[in-house]
N, C-alpha and C positions, 0 to 999 in steps of 0.2 A: 588519566586513565586511558585515552586513545580509543580506538575501535570505532565501528560502525553500528548506529542504532537502526533498526528498521521499525517504522512507525505504520501501523495498520489503522486507518481511519474507518471506525465501525459504528459511528453514532447517528448515521442517517435513519430516516423513518422507513425506508423500504417501501414507499408508497405505490411505486409502480408494479409491485408485486400484487396488488389488489387483495390484501389480506393475509398473505403469507410472509414470512421473513426469509428473505433470500439468503442471509448469512447463517441461517439454521438449516438450509436445505442440505441433503446429504450428497456427498461426493465419494463415491466408493465407501459408502457406510459411515463417512465422518462428516459432521457438520462443516460446512465450507469455511466459516470463521476459524475453527480448530485446525482445519487442514492449512489454512494460511499461516496461522501462527506457528505450527510445527515446522513448516518450510522455512519460515523466517528465523526460528531458532536454529535452525541447522546452519543458516548461512551467516547470520549477524552475530554481534557481540552482546547486543542489548535489543529486546523487543518490547514495544509499547503499543497497546492497543486502546484506542479511543472509543469509549461506550457512553451511552446516554446516561447511565447511572451504575453504580457499583452492584445494584440489586436486579439490574436488567436481565431478562432471560438469556440474552447472550453470553453473559458473564459465566452461566453455567457450562456453556460449551468450552470455556477455557480452564475449567477447573483442573487443578493439579499442574498447571503449566507454569514455568517461571517467567511470566510476563508482567510488565508494569500496566496495571489498569488505569487510564485516565478518564476521570468523570467529565463529561461535557454537557452541563445542564442547559446550555444556550444552543444546542445542536441545531435547533430550527433555524438559526440565523444563517446556516450554510457551512459547507465544508471547511472554510477558513477557521471557524470556531474550534474544530478538532485539531487543526494543524497548529493554530496559535497556542492552544493550551498545552498540548502534548510536547511541542517543542520547548516550551518554557519550563516544562517539568523533567526533561531528559537529564541524565547524569552529566556533570561537567567534564569537560576535556575530551569530548568525542572529536573524531576526525570529520564525522559527517552523518547525515540521516537519510536513509532511503524510505521514500513514501511508497507503500505498497497497497493499492486498492484492495479492499476486502472481497470484492465479487469477481475477481479474476482467477478461475480455477485452473488454468493452464500454466501460470507461472510457476516455476519449480525453484528449489533450493539451489540447484546448479545455476539457473539463469542469474538469481541474486548474487551468487558467488562470483560469477563472471563479470557483472557489473562492478562489484567491489574491487576485484583484481585490475579491471581496466582504470578504475579511479586511482588506484595505488600506483599504477605504472606510469602515470604522468607526474613530472616533478613539481608541477604547480596545480593549485586546486581547481578542478573543473566540475562541471555538472554532467554526470552520466545519465542519458535518457535512452530507455529501451525503445526500439522501433520494430515494426513488423519487418519481415525478410525483404519487403520491397522499399523499406525506409520511411513508411508512414509512422509519425511519432506516436508513442504509446507510453505504457507504464511497465515497471516502476521507474522512478526517477530518483538518483541519489544526489543529493545537495551537499556541498562541503560546508564546514561549520562556520564560515564567514557569511553564510546566507542565513543563519539563524535569526539575526535581529529582523531581517525582511520577512522571514516566515512568521515570526511573532507579531508582525504588524499587519497581516493580512485581515481583510474583511470581505464580506460577501460571499457568494457561493461559486466562486471561480477557481477554487483550489489554489494551487501555487503557480497559476499561469502568469500573473504579474511578476513574480520573482524570475521565472524562465525568460520572460521577454526583456526584463531589465539585464539579464546576464546572457543574452543570446550569443555573444561573442565567444563565450567559453563553454557552450553547450556542445558536448561530444555525443553523437548518436551511436547507439551500440545495437545492431541488428539481432533479434532473436529469430529462431526458426518459425517459418509459416506466419500465422497472424496472432499467435498467443499473446502478444504485447498489446493487443487490441480487443481480445474477447472478454467482454464483461456480461454478466448475466443479471439484469435487473428487471426482467419482465417474465411472467409465466411463459410466453411464447419462446423467448430466448432460452429458458431452461429446457423446454420440450425439444427445441431444435438441437441444442447442444448434447442432451442425454440421448437423443436418437443417433447422432453422428458419433458419439462414444461408443454405442452398442454395435453400430455398423463397422466400426474400426476394430472391434475384438474379434 
């Protein structure tokens, strides 16, 4: 098959929002999760979204989109559950998978496409990691297919950090403009601050 899959882990409980679901918050009138999926569909060859269940309210935000829904009934065990289950269910023969956090509203389809182009421009498999303009490591991160077994063996709530650490010799940092590779919105205060900044910029 070939191609790059984009995986959006969206099975977390959104506890820091204190009652609201951050992934259903609106960004320019569109639920954040749907906005992330639309951008991923524009950039990738296959998009998978990890959800707590197929009938979770977040699934409604994805209605009509050609994305693969991966159910993660043990999401409370941490981010690794989403990565482990989703990677194991991806189509065979992929070149790699990009992990796109669901709560990063400033990442664009163009950003993801540039990461994919950088990945394909190197003759040997590398890990492409987005950074802020100043080089601070961020997201998304694109892993080659030879990392899939390690991603499927993850445990705990540390995401793919262990895989990055084990492969640090072949991590290639890709700077994105400003700090958008770092901006995630997981508290009401972060949302208010971000929305105010967006309004001020318009």
